[in-house]
PDB file of N, CA, C and O in Angstrom, chain B, residues numbered from 101:
ATOM      1  N   MET B 101     -10.221   7.804  -6.402  1.00  0.00           N
ATOM      2  CA  MET B 101      -9.844   6.763  -5.464  1.00  0.00           C
ATOM      3  C   MET B 101     -11.009   6.074  -4.920  1.00  0.00           C
ATOM      4  O   MET B 101     -10.852   5.013  -4.316  1.00  0.00           O
ATOM      5  N   HIS B 102     -12.163   6.586  -5.082  1.00  0.00           N
ATOM      6  CA  HIS B 102     -13.379   5.862  -4.737  1.00  0.00           C
ATOM      7  C   HIS B 102     -14.011   5.120  -5.785  1.00  0.00           C
ATOM      8  O   HIS B 102     -14.994   4.408  -5.579  1.00  0.00           O
ATOM      9  N   GLY B 103     -13.425   5.283  -7.008  1.00  0.00           N
ATOM     10  CA  GLY B 103     -13.915   4.483  -8.195  1.00  0.00           C
ATOM     11  C   GLY B 103     -14.998   5.235  -8.865  1.00  0.00           C
ATOM     12  O   GLY B 103     -15.794   4.657  -9.605  1.00  0.00           O
ATOM     13  N   VAL B 104     -15.058   6.583  -8.617  1.00  0.00           N
ATOM     14  CA  VAL B 104     -16.072   7.495  -9.432  1.00  0.00           C
ATOM     15  C   VAL B 104     -15.278   8.381 -10.214  1.00  0.00           C
ATOM     16  O   VAL B 104     -14.256   8.909  -9.776  1.00  0.00           O
ATOM     17  N   ARG B 105     -15.733   8.560 -11.381  1.00  0.00           N
ATOM     18  CA  ARG B 105     -15.040   9.348 -12.400  1.00  0.00           C
ATOM     19  C   ARG B 105     -15.848  10.540 -12.884  1.00  0.00           C
ATOM     20  O   ARG B 105     -17.067  10.560 -12.710  1.00  0.00           O
ATOM     21  N   HIS B 106     -15.233  11.496 -13.463  1.00  0.00           N
ATOM     22  CA  HIS B 106     -15.955  12.729 -14.050  1.00  0.00           C
ATOM     23  C   HIS B 106     -15.320  12.955 -15.408  1.00  0.00           C
ATOM     24  O   HIS B 106     -14.265  12.397 -15.712  1.00  0.00           O
ATOM     25  N   ASN B 107     -15.977  13.788 -16.235  1.00  0.00           N
ATOM     26  CA  ASN B 107     -15.414  14.050 -17.578  1.00  0.00           C
ATOM     27  C   ASN B 107     -14.812  15.522 -17.720  1.00  0.00           C
ATOM     28  O   ASN B 107     -14.733  16.091 -18.809  1.00  0.00           O
ATOM     29  N   LEU B 108     -14.430  16.034 -16.613  1.00  0.00           N
ATOM     30  CA  LEU B 108     -13.670  17.308 -16.688  1.00  0.00           C
ATOM     31  C   LEU B 108     -12.337  17.176 -17.464  1.00  0.00           C
ATOM     32  O   LEU B 108     -11.669  16.142 -17.422  1.00  0.00           O
ATOM     33  N   GLY B 109     -12.000  18.207 -18.132  1.00  0.00           N
ATOM     34  CA  GLY B 109     -10.675  18.067 -18.738  1.00  0.00           C
ATOM     35  C   GLY B 109      -9.538  17.947 -17.842  1.00  0.00           C
ATOM     36  O   GLY B 109      -9.652  18.401 -16.704  1.00  0.00           O
ATOM     37  N   SER B 110      -8.477  17.404 -18.202  1.00  0.00           N
ATOM     38  CA  SER B 110      -7.296  17.303 -17.334  1.00  0.00           C
ATOM     39  C   SER B 110      -6.693  18.666 -17.012  1.00  0.00           C
ATOM     40  O   SER B 110      -6.724  19.588 -17.826  1.00  0.00           O
ATOM     41  N   ARG B 111      -6.188  18.760 -15.899  1.00  0.00           N
ATOM     42  CA  ARG B 111      -5.701  19.959 -15.380  1.00  0.00           C
ATOM     43  C   ARG B 111      -4.174  19.972 -15.384  1.00  0.00           C
ATOM     44  O   ARG B 111      -3.607  18.916 -15.106  1.00  0.00           O
ATOM     45  N   HIS B 112      -3.391  21.143 -15.692  1.00  0.00           N
ATOM     46  CA  HIS B 112      -2.035  21.098 -15.524  1.00  0.00           C
ATOM     47  C   HIS B 112      -1.612  21.406 -14.140  1.00  0.00           C
ATOM     48  O   HIS B 112      -0.465  21.191 -13.747  1.00  0.00           O
ATOM     49  N   THR B 113      -2.496  21.883 -13.444  1.00  0.00           N
ATOM     50  CA  THR B 113      -2.205  22.235 -12.058  1.00  0.00           C
ATOM     51  C   THR B 113      -3.145  21.407 -11.142  1.00  0.00           C
ATOM     52  O   THR B 113      -4.365  21.353 -11.297  1.00  0.00           O
ATOM     53  N   LEU B 114      -2.445  20.769 -10.172  1.00  0.00           N
ATOM     54  CA  LEU B 114      -3.025  19.950  -9.262  1.00  0.00           C
ATOM     55  C   LEU B 114      -3.822  20.753  -8.136  1.00  0.00           C
ATOM     56  O   LEU B 114      -3.177  21.578  -7.488  1.00  0.00           O
ATOM     57  N   VAL B 115      -5.050  20.591  -7.881  1.00  0.00           N
ATOM     58  CA  VAL B 115      -5.778  21.257  -6.789  1.00  0.00           C
ATOM     59  C   VAL B 115      -5.847  20.367  -5.629  1.00  0.00           C
ATOM     60  O   VAL B 115      -6.307  19.229  -5.717  1.00  0.00           O
ATOM     61  N   LEU B 116      -5.376  20.890  -4.498  1.00  0.00           N
ATOM     62  CA  LEU B 116      -5.339  20.207  -3.160  1.00  0.00           C
ATOM     63  C   LEU B 116      -6.371  20.980  -2.304  1.00  0.00           C
ATOM     64  O   LEU B 116      -6.432  22.209  -2.334  1.00  0.00           O
ATOM     65  N   TRP B 117      -7.203  20.187  -1.518  1.00  0.00           N
ATOM     66  CA  TRP B 117      -8.262  20.840  -0.668  1.00  0.00           C
ATOM     67  C   TRP B 117      -7.878  20.468   0.723  1.00  0.00           C
ATOM     68  O   TRP B 117      -7.219  19.487   1.065  1.00  0.00           O
ATOM     69  N   GLY B 118      -8.436  21.488   1.540  1.00  0.00           N
ATOM     70  CA  GLY B 118      -8.313  21.258   3.044  1.00  0.00           C
ATOM     71  C   GLY B 118      -9.131  22.199   3.738  1.00  0.00           C
ATOM     72  O   GLY B 118      -9.683  23.099   3.106  1.00  0.00           O
ATOM     73  N   ASN B 119      -9.283  22.072   5.121  1.00  0.00           N
ATOM     74  CA  ASN B 119     -10.164  22.793   5.836  1.00  0.00           C
ATOM     75  C   ASN B 119      -9.527  23.949   6.589  1.00  0.00           C
ATOM     76  O   ASN B 119     -10.247  24.747   7.189  1.00  0.00           O
ATOM     77  N   VAL B 120      -8.212  24.068   6.582  1.00  0.00           N
ATOM     78  CA  VAL B 120      -7.601  25.107   7.176  1.00  0.00           C
ATOM     79  C   VAL B 120      -6.542  25.716   6.310  1.00  0.00           C
ATOM     80  O   VAL B 120      -6.109  25.055   5.366  1.00  0.00           O
ATOM     81  N   ARG B 121      -6.105  26.876   6.542  1.00  0.00           N
ATOM     82  CA  ARG B 121      -5.103  27.691   5.657  1.00  0.00           C
ATOM     83  C   ARG B 121      -3.802  26.911   5.772  1.00  0.00           C
ATOM     84  O   ARG B 121      -3.386  26.495   6.854  1.00  0.00           O
ATOM     85  N   HIS B 122      -3.139  26.721   4.545  1.00  0.00           N
ATOM     86  CA  HIS B 122      -1.926  25.972   4.518  1.00  0.00           C
ATOM     87  C   HIS B 122      -1.151  26.244   3.211  1.00  0.00           C
ATOM     88  O   HIS B 122      -1.754  26.294   2.139  1.00  0.00           O
ATOM     89  N   THR B 123       0.043  26.401   3.289  1.00  0.00           N
ATOM     90  CA  THR B 123       0.876  26.546   1.996  1.00  0.00           C
ATOM     91  C   THR B 123       1.686  25.321   1.791  1.00  0.00           C
ATOM     92  O   THR B 123       2.494  24.968   2.650  1.00  0.00           O
ATOM     93  N   PRO B 124       1.503  24.635   0.657  1.00  0.00           N
ATOM     94  CA  PRO B 124       2.362  23.480   0.243  1.00  0.00           C
ATOM     95  C   PRO B 124       3.825  23.832   0.299  1.00  0.00           C
ATOM     96  O   PRO B 124       4.207  24.970   0.025  1.00  0.00           O
ATOM     97  N   PRO B 125       4.635  22.880   0.648  1.00  0.00           N
ATOM     98  CA  PRO B 125       6.156  23.193   0.615  1.00  0.00           C
ATOM     99  C   PRO B 125       6.625  23.486  -0.728  1.00  0.00           C
ATOM    100  O   PRO B 125       6.025  22.971  -1.671  1.00  0.00           O
ATOM    101  N   THR B 126       7.653  24.274  -0.944  1.00  0.00           N
ATOM    102  CA  THR B 126       8.246  24.701  -2.229  1.00  0.00           C
ATOM    103  C   THR B 126       8.774  23.469  -2.816  1.00  0.00           C
ATOM    104  O   THR B 126       8.660  23.386  -4.039  1.00  0.00           O
ATOM    105  N   TRP B 127       9.349  22.459  -2.174  1.00  0.00           N
ATOM    106  CA  TRP B 127       9.893  21.404  -2.797  1.00  0.00           C
ATOM    107  C   TRP B 127       8.752  20.477  -3.506  1.00  0.00           C
ATOM    108  O   TRP B 127       9.053  19.754  -4.455  1.00  0.00           O
ATOM    109  N   PHE B 128       7.511  20.537  -3.021  1.00  0.00           N
ATOM    110  CA  PHE B 128       6.397  19.830  -3.511  1.00  0.00           C
ATOM    111  C   PHE B 128       5.893  20.572  -4.786  1.00  0.00           C
ATOM    112  O   PHE B 128       5.749  19.967  -5.848  1.00  0.00           O
ATOM    113  N   THR B 129       5.636  21.873  -4.653  1.00  0.00           N
ATOM    114  CA  THR B 129       5.079  22.628  -5.867  1.00  0.00           C
ATOM    115  C   THR B 129       6.092  22.711  -6.996  1.00  0.00           C
ATOM    116  O   THR B 129       5.702  22.750  -8.163  1.00  0.00           O
ATOM    117  N   ALA B 130       7.302  22.737  -6.702  1.00  0.00           N
ATOM    118  CA  ALA B 130       8.405  22.689  -7.676  1.00  0.00           C
ATOM    119  C   ALA B 130       8.308  21.382  -8.486  1.00  0.00           C
ATOM    120  O   ALA B 130       8.565  21.420  -9.689  1.00  0.00           O
ATOM    121  N   ARG B 131       7.976  20.313  -7.936  1.00  0.00           N
ATOM    122  CA  ARG B 131       7.869  18.918  -8.508  1.00  0.00           C
ATOM    123  C   ARG B 131       6.499  18.672  -9.154  1.00  0.00           C
ATOM    124  O   ARG B 131       6.398  18.097 -10.238  1.00  0.00           O
ATOM    125  N   PHE B 132       5.410  19.141  -8.431  1.00  0.00           N
ATOM    126  CA  PHE B 132       4.045  19.031  -8.804  1.00  0.00           C
ATOM    127  C   PHE B 132       3.314  20.367  -8.757  1.00  0.00           C
ATOM    128  O   PHE B 132       2.961  20.940  -7.726  1.00  0.00           O
ATOM    129  N   PRO B 133       3.129  20.801 -10.039  1.00  0.00           N
ATOM    130  CA  PRO B 133       2.485  22.173  -9.966  1.00  0.00           C
ATOM    131  C   PRO B 133       1.124  22.160  -9.292  1.00  0.00           C
ATOM    132  O   PRO B 133       0.243  21.488  -9.830  1.00  0.00           O
ATOM    133  N   ALA B 134       0.877  22.759  -8.287  1.00  0.00           N
ATOM    134  CA  ALA B 134      -0.333  22.751  -7.434  1.00  0.00           C
ATOM    135  C   ALA B 134      -0.690  24.072  -6.797  1.00  0.00           C
ATOM    136  O   ALA B 134       0.106  25.000  -6.651  1.00  0.00           O
ATOM    137  N   ARG B 135      -1.954  24.074  -6.431  1.00  0.00           N
ATOM    138  CA  ARG B 135      -2.585  25.157  -5.731  1.00  0.00           C
ATOM    139  C   ARG B 135      -3.342  24.403  -4.621  1.00  0.00           C
ATOM    140  O   ARG B 135      -3.917  23.321  -4.740  1.00  0.00           O
ATOM    141  N   TYR B 136      -3.233  25.217  -3.453  1.00  0.00           N
ATOM    142  CA  TYR B 136      -4.063  24.730  -2.252  1.00  0.00           C
ATOM    143  C   TYR B 136      -5.280  25.529  -2.013  1.00  0.00           C
ATOM    144  O   TYR B 136      -5.131  26.747  -1.915  1.00  0.00           O
ATOM    145  N   VAL B 137      -6.466  25.025  -1.904  1.00  0.00           N
ATOM    146  CA  VAL B 137      -7.651  25.729  -1.691  1.00  0.00           C
ATOM    147  C   VAL B 137      -8.083  25.211  -0.257  1.00  0.00           C
ATOM    148  O   VAL B 137      -7.944  24.025   0.044  1.00  0.00           O
ATOM    149  N   TYR B 138      -8.578  26.088   0.560  1.00  0.00           N
ATOM    150  CA  TYR B 138      -9.220  25.779   1.786  1.00  0.00           C
ATOM    151  C   TYR B 138     -10.575  26.548   1.895  1.00  0.00           C
ATOM    152  O   TYR B 138     -10.772  27.702   1.516  1.00  0.00           O
ATOM    153  N   ALA B 139     -11.372  25.798   2.413  1.00  0.00           N
ATOM    154  CA  ALA B 139     -12.679  26.421   2.657  1.00  0.00           C
ATOM    155  C   ALA B 139     -13.538  25.691   3.590  1.00  0.00           C
ATOM    156  O   ALA B 139     -13.505  24.461   3.606  1.00  0.00           O
ATOM    157  N   SER B 140     -14.328  26.375   4.391  1.00  0.00           N
ATOM    158  CA  SER B 140     -15.200  25.649   5.397  1.00  0.00           C
ATOM    159  C   SER B 140     -16.521  25.419   4.661  1.00  0.00           C
ATOM    160  O   SER B 140     -17.433  26.245   4.636  1.00  0.00           O
ATOM    161  N   LEU B 141     -16.543  24.267   4.086  1.00  0.00           N
ATOM    162  CA  LEU B 141     -17.707  23.872   3.322  1.00  0.00           C
ATOM    163  C   LEU B 141     -19.060  23.820   4.267  1.00  0.00           C
ATOM    164  O   LEU B 141     -20.167  24.150   3.841  1.00  0.00           O
ATOM    165  N   PHE B 142     -18.846  23.419   5.427  1.00  0.00           N
ATOM    166  CA  PHE B 142     -19.975  23.353   6.273  1.00  0.00           C
ATOM    167  C   PHE B 142     -19.839  24.218   7.548  1.00  0.00           C
ATOM    168  O   PHE B 142     -18.745  24.252   8.112  1.00  0.00           O
ATOM    169  N   ASP B 143     -20.882  24.916   8.030  1.00  0.00           N
ATOM    170  CA  ASP B 143     -20.782  25.801   9.159  1.00  0.00           C
ATOM    171  C   ASP B 143     -21.693  25.143  10.225  1.00  0.00           C
ATOM    172  O   ASP B 143     -22.637  25.788  10.679  1.00  0.00           O
ATOM    173  N   TRP B 144     -21.450  23.925  10.623  1.00  0.00           N
ATOM    174  CA  TRP B 144     -22.324  23.336  11.532  1.00  0.00           C
ATOM    175  C   TRP B 144     -21.600  23.240  12.951  1.00  0.00           C
ATOM    176  O   TRP B 144     -20.374  23.136  12.988  1.00  0.00           O
ATOM    177  N   PRO B 145     -22.305  23.274  14.031  1.00  0.00           N
ATOM    178  CA  PRO B 145     -21.593  23.212  15.340  1.00  0.00           C
ATOM    179  C   PRO B 145     -21.172  21.758  15.740  1.00  0.00           C
ATOM    180  O   PRO B 145     -20.735  21.479  16.856  1.00  0.00           O
ATOM    181  N   ASP B 146     -21.355  20.808  14.668  1.00  0.00           N
ATOM    182  CA  ASP B 146     -21.011  19.360  15.050  1.00  0.00           C
ATOM    183  C   ASP B 146     -19.576  19.250  14.847  1.00  0.00           C
ATOM    184  O   ASP B 146     -19.102  19.349  13.715  1.00  0.00           O
ATOM    185  N   ASN B 147     -18.769  19.026  15.998  1.00  0.00           N
ATOM    186  CA  ASN B 147     -17.258  18.882  15.915  1.00  0.00           C
ATOM    187  C   ASN B 147     -16.801  17.603  15.335  1.00  0.00           C
ATOM    188  O   ASN B 147     -15.604  17.425  15.110  1.00  0.00           O
ATOM    189  N   THR B 148     -17.750  16.645  15.067  1.00  0.00           N
ATOM    190  CA  THR B 148     -17.391  15.360  14.497  1.00  0.00           C
ATOM    191  C   THR B 148     -17.467  15.387  12.872  1.00  0.00           C
ATOM    192  O   THR B 148     -17.184  14.397  12.198  1.00  0.00           O
ATOM    193  N   LEU B 149     -17.857  16.561  12.348  1.00  0.00           N
ATOM    194  CA  LEU B 149     -18.100  16.687  10.948  1.00  0.00           C
ATOM    195  C   LEU B 149     -16.795  16.525  10.127  1.00  0.00           C
ATOM    196  O   LEU B 149     -16.795  15.820   9.118  1.00  0.00           O
ATOM    197  N   PRO B 150     -15.720  17.152  10.538  1.00  0.00           N
ATOM    198  CA  PRO B 150     -14.498  16.983   9.689  1.00  0.00           C
ATOM    199  C   PRO B 150     -14.042  15.342   9.425  1.00  0.00           C
ATOM    200  O   PRO B 150     -13.475  14.917   8.419  1.00  0.00           O
ATOM    201  N   ALA B 151     -14.423  14.621  10.526  1.00  0.00           N
ATOM    202  CA  ALA B 151     -13.967  13.205  10.353  1.00  0.00           C
ATOM    203  C   ALA B 151     -14.965  12.425   9.506  1.00  0.00           C
ATOM    204  O   ALA B 151     -14.698  11.290   9.110  1.00  0.00           O
ATOM    205  N   LYS B 152     -16.215  13.090   9.206  1.00  0.00           N
ATOM    206  CA  LYS B 152     -17.132  12.354   8.446  1.00  0.00           C
ATOM    207  C   LYS B 152     -17.049  12.706   6.798  1.00  0.00           C
ATOM    208  O   LYS B 152     -17.591  11.996   5.951  1.00  0.00           O
ATOM    209  N   ASN B 153     -16.325  13.847   6.510  1.00  0.00           N
ATOM    210  CA  ASN B 153     -16.277  14.239   5.094  1.00  0.00           C
ATOM    211  C   ASN B 153     -14.909  13.928   4.441  1.00  0.00           C
ATOM    212  O   ASN B 153     -14.694  14.269   3.277  1.00  0.00           O
ATOM    213  N   VAL B 154     -14.038  13.318   5.144  1.00  0.00           N
ATOM    214  CA  VAL B 154     -12.769  12.693   4.643  1.00  0.00           C
ATOM    215  C   VAL B 154     -12.614  11.178   5.073  1.00  0.00           C
ATOM    216  O   VAL B 154     -13.237  10.815   6.070  1.00  0.00           O
ATOM    217  N   GLY B 155     -11.952  10.411   4.499  1.00  0.00           N
ATOM    218  CA  GLY B 155     -11.667   9.086   4.929  1.00  0.00           C
ATOM    219  C   GLY B 155     -10.726   8.333   3.983  1.00  0.00           C
ATOM    220  O   GLY B 155     -10.214   8.864   2.998  1.00  0.00           O
ATOM    221  N   THR B 156     -10.529   7.022   4.359  1.00  0.00           N
ATOM    222  CA  THR B 156      -9.503   6.219   3.616  1.00  0.00           C
ATOM    223  C   THR B 156     -10.396   5.293   2.680  1.00  0.00           C
ATOM    224  O   THR B 156     -11.231   4.519   3.146  1.00  0.00           O
ATOM    225  N   PRO B 157     -10.190   5.414   1.543  1.00  0.00           N
ATOM    226  CA  PRO B 157     -10.879   4.469   0.573  1.00  0.00           C
ATOM    227  C   PRO B 157     -10.446   3.016   0.765  1.00  0.00           C
ATOM    228  O   PRO B 157      -9.313   2.691   1.120  1.00  0.00           O
ATOM    229  N   PRO B 158     -11.418   2.195   0.508  1.00  0.00           N
ATOM    230  CA  PRO B 158     -11.047   0.720   0.669  1.00  0.00           C
ATOM    231  C   PRO B 158      -9.861   0.312  -0.214  1.00  0.00           C
ATOM    232  O   PRO B 158      -9.710   0.632  -1.393  1.00  0.00           O
ATOM    233  N   GLY B 159      -9.005  -0.477   0.569  1.00  0.00           N
ATOM    234  CA  GLY B 159      -7.800  -0.937  -0.154  1.00  0.00           C
ATOM    235  C   GLY B 159      -6.540  -0.080  -0.310  1.00  0.00           C
ATOM    236  O   GLY B 159      -5.534  -0.408  -0.940  1.00  0.00           O
ATOM    237  N   GLN B 160      -6.750   1.116   0.384  1.00  0.00           N
ATOM    238  CA  GLN B 160      -5.732   2.105   0.429  1.00  0.00           C
ATOM    239  C   GLN B 160      -5.125   2.122   1.809  1.00  0.00           C
ATOM    240  O   GLN B 160      -5.823   1.773   2.761  1.00  0.00           O
ATOM    241  N   PRO B 161      -3.816   2.519   1.995  1.00  0.00           N
ATOM    242  CA  PRO B 161      -3.142   2.592   3.126  1.00  0.00           C
ATOM    243  C   PRO B 161      -3.855   3.410   4.301  1.00  0.00           C
ATOM    244  O   PRO B 161      -4.179   4.574   4.062  1.00  0.00           O
ATOM    245  N   GLU B 162      -4.094   2.905   5.455  1.00  0.00           N
ATOM    246  CA  GLU B 162      -4.649   3.576   6.497  1.00  0.00           C
ATOM    247  C   GLU B 162      -3.954   4.908   6.733  1.00  0.00           C
ATOM    248  O   GLU B 162      -2.727   4.974   6.798  1.00  0.00           O
ATOM    249  N   GLY B 163      -4.774   6.004   6.864  1.00  0.00           N
ATOM    250  CA  GLY B 163      -4.176   7.272   7.133  1.00  0.00           C
ATOM    251  C   GLY B 163      -4.136   8.132   5.857  1.00  0.00           C
ATOM    252  O   GLY B 163      -3.859   9.328   5.940  1.00  0.00           O
ATOM    253  N   LEU B 164      -4.394   7.570   4.732  1.00  0.00           N
ATOM    254  CA  LEU B 164      -4.486   8.342   3.572  1.00  0.00           C
ATOM    255  C   LEU B 164      -5.817   8.983   3.512  1.00  0.00           C
ATOM    256  O   LEU B 164      -6.817   8.273   3.405  1.00  0.00           O
ATOM    257  N   CYS B 165      -5.902  10.180   3.570  1.00  0.00           N
ATOM    258  CA  CYS B 165      -7.263  10.866   3.777  1.00  0.00           C
ATOM    259  C   CYS B 165      -7.654  11.593   2.342  1.00  0.00           C
ATOM    260  O   CYS B 165      -6.945  12.453   1.819  1.00  0.00           O
ATOM    261  N   VAL B 166      -8.758  11.160   1.855  1.00  0.00           N
ATOM    262  CA  VAL B 166      -9.327  11.824   0.588  1.00  0.00           C
ATOM    263  C   VAL B 166     -10.833  12.153   0.941  1.00  0.00           C
ATOM    264  O   VAL B 166     -11.470  11.541   1.797  1.00  0.00           O
ATOM    265  N   SER B 167     -11.300  13.147   0.211  1.00  0.00           N
ATOM    266  CA  SER B 167     -12.739  13.377   0.373  1.00  0.00           C
ATOM    267  C   SER B 167     -13.629  12.353   0.042  1.00  0.00           C
ATOM    268  O   SER B 167     -13.433  11.589  -0.903  1.00  0.00           O
ATOM    269  N   VAL B 168     -14.736  12.300   0.886  1.00  0.00           N
ATOM    270  CA  VAL B 168     -15.797  11.481   0.405  1.00  0.00           C
ATOM    271  C   VAL B 168     -16.468  11.848  -0.798  1.00  0.00           C
ATOM    272  O   VAL B 168     -16.260  13.000  -1.181  1.00  0.00           O
ATOM    273  N   ALA B 169     -17.221  11.137  -1.478  1.00  0.00           N
ATOM    274  CA  ALA B 169     -17.677  11.383  -2.832  1.00  0.00           C
ATOM    275  C   ALA B 169     -18.552  12.677  -2.777  1.00  0.00           C
ATOM    276  O   ALA B 169     -18.453  13.497  -3.690  1.00  0.00           O
ATOM    277  N   GLU B 170     -19.380  12.876  -1.765  1.00  0.00           N
ATOM    278  CA  GLU B 170     -20.272  14.082  -1.735  1.00  0.00           C
ATOM    279  C   GLU B 170     -19.403  15.412  -1.505  1.00  0.00           C
ATOM    280  O   GLU B 170     -19.770  16.452  -2.052  1.00  0.00           O
ATOM    281  N   ARG B 171     -18.351  15.389  -0.768  1.00  0.00           N
ATOM    282  CA  ARG B 171     -17.545  16.405  -0.663  1.00  0.00           C
ATOM    283  C   ARG B 171     -16.697  16.628  -1.945  1.00  0.00           C
ATOM    284  O   ARG B 171     -16.509  17.773  -2.355  1.00  0.00           O
ATOM    285  N   ALA B 172     -16.210  15.606  -2.546  1.00  0.00           N
ATOM    286  CA  ALA B 172     -15.518  15.770  -3.755  1.00  0.00           C
ATOM    287  C   ALA B 172     -16.297  16.468  -4.905  1.00  0.00           C
ATOM    288  O   ALA B 172     -15.747  17.217  -5.713  1.00  0.00           O
ATOM    289  N   VAL B 173     -17.645  16.157  -4.915  1.00  0.00           N
ATOM    290  CA  VAL B 173     -18.422  16.928  -5.953  1.00  0.00           C
ATOM    291  C   VAL B 173     -18.547  18.353  -5.564  1.00  0.00           C
ATOM    292  O   VAL B 173     -18.559  19.203  -6.454  1.00  0.00           O
ATOM    293  N   LEU B 174     -18.637  18.680  -4.371  1.00  0.00           N
ATOM    294  CA  LEU B 174     -18.645  20.094  -4.052  1.00  0.00           C
ATOM    295  C   LEU B 174     -17.358  20.778  -4.402  1.00  0.00           C
ATOM    296  O   LEU B 174     -17.369  21.934  -4.826  1.00  0.00           O
ATOM    297  N   GLU B 175     -16.166  20.050  -4.227  1.00  0.00           N
ATOM    298  CA  GLU B 175     -14.861  20.593  -4.470  1.00  0.00           C
ATOM    299  C   GLU B 175     -14.823  20.773  -6.120  1.00  0.00           C
ATOM    300  O   GLU B 175     -14.399  21.812  -6.628  1.00  0.00           O
ATOM    301  N   MET B 176     -15.241  19.814  -6.793  1.00  0.00           N
ATOM    302  CA  MET B 176     -15.312  19.899  -8.203  1.00  0.00           C
ATOM    303  C   MET B 176     -16.020  21.040  -8.754  1.00  0.00           C
ATOM    304  O   MET B 176     -15.564  21.690  -9.695  1.00  0.00           O
ATOM    305  N   LEU B 177     -17.246  21.323  -8.127  1.00  0.00           N
ATOM    306  CA  LEU B 177     -18.066  22.407  -8.567  1.00  0.00           C
ATOM    307  C   LEU B 177     -17.473  23.935  -8.191  1.00  0.00           C
ATOM    308  O   LEU B 177     -17.872  24.972  -8.720  1.00  0.00           O
ATOM    309  N   TYR B 178     -16.557  23.853  -7.284  1.00  0.00           N
ATOM    310  CA  TYR B 178     -15.977  25.114  -6.794  1.00  0.00           C
ATOM    311  C   TYR B 178     -15.369  25.795  -7.955  1.00  0.00           C
ATOM    312  O   TYR B 178     -15.474  27.021  -7.961  1.00  0.00           O
ATOM    313  N   ASP B 179     -14.753  25.232  -8.938  1.00  0.00           N
ATOM    314  CA  ASP B 179     -14.124  25.871 -10.120  1.00  0.00           C
ATOM    315  C   ASP B 179     -15.112  26.030 -11.232  1.00  0.00           C
ATOM    316  O   ASP B 179     -14.805  26.734 -12.193  1.00  0.00           O
ATOM    317  N   ALA B 180     -16.247  25.447 -11.180  1.00  0.00           N
ATOM    318  CA  ALA B 180     -17.187  25.576 -12.357  1.00  0.00           C
ATOM    319  C   ALA B 180     -17.462  26.960 -12.630  1.00  0.00           C
ATOM    320  O   ALA B 180     -17.788  27.717 -11.715  1.00  0.00           O
ATOM    321  N   GLY B 181     -17.352  27.355 -13.847  1.00  0.00           N
ATOM    322  CA  GLY B 181     -17.658  28.817 -14.358  1.00  0.00           C
ATOM    323  C   GLY B 181     -16.468  29.703 -14.099  1.00  0.00           C
ATOM    324  O   GLY B 181     -16.536  30.848 -14.545  1.00  0.00           O
ATOM    325  N   THR B 182     -15.473  29.366 -13.494  1.00  0.00           N
ATOM    326  CA  THR B 182     -14.282  30.199 -13.262  1.00  0.00           C
ATOM    327  C   THR B 182     -12.989  29.585 -13.846  1.00  0.00           C
ATOM    328  O   THR B 182     -12.420  30.122 -14.796  1.00  0.00           O
ATOM    329  N   ARG B 183     -12.561  28.525 -13.303  1.00  0.00           N
ATOM    330  CA  ARG B 183     -11.371  27.848 -13.874  1.00  0.00           C
ATOM    331  C   ARG B 183     -11.699  26.666 -14.768  1.00  0.00           C
ATOM    332  O   ARG B 183     -10.857  26.121 -15.482  1.00  0.00           O
ATOM    333  N   GLN B 184     -12.983  26.298 -14.684  1.00  0.00           N
ATOM    334  CA  GLN B 184     -13.410  25.129 -15.385  1.00  0.00           C
ATOM    335  C   GLN B 184     -14.727  25.561 -16.181  1.00  0.00           C
ATOM    336  O   GLN B 184     -15.702  26.005 -15.575  1.00  0.00           O
ATOM    337  N   SER B 185     -14.710  25.417 -17.495  1.00  0.00           N
ATOM    338  CA  SER B 185     -15.897  25.845 -18.262  1.00  0.00           C
ATOM    339  C   SER B 185     -17.077  24.994 -17.774  1.00  0.00           C
ATOM    340  O   SER B 185     -16.958  23.870 -17.285  1.00  0.00           O
ATOM    341  N   LEU B 186     -18.274  25.681 -17.969  1.00  0.00           N
ATOM    342  CA  LEU B 186     -19.478  24.945 -17.748  1.00  0.00           C
ATOM    343  C   LEU B 186     -19.816  24.058 -18.749  1.00  0.00           C
ATOM    344  O   LEU B 186     -20.837  23.377 -18.651  1.00  0.00           O
TER     345      LEU B 186
END
């Protein structure tokens, strides 16, 4: 969504990220095979940090939250060596 691409193989399961524990609704996972991963990527006392690592890409509807490029790279590396080959 930010115009940045990677060369990882396509996945059959959609990986959704968040900051808090959440279970996607059954109707969603029945239609879109997905798993939800949550992690506190940063342990800083800065309360404004969550608003800084997600945002709405230019040209997208306001309120659509996606990871900024730097956070997206960390999310991509999360599966390296386990679910995604090196």
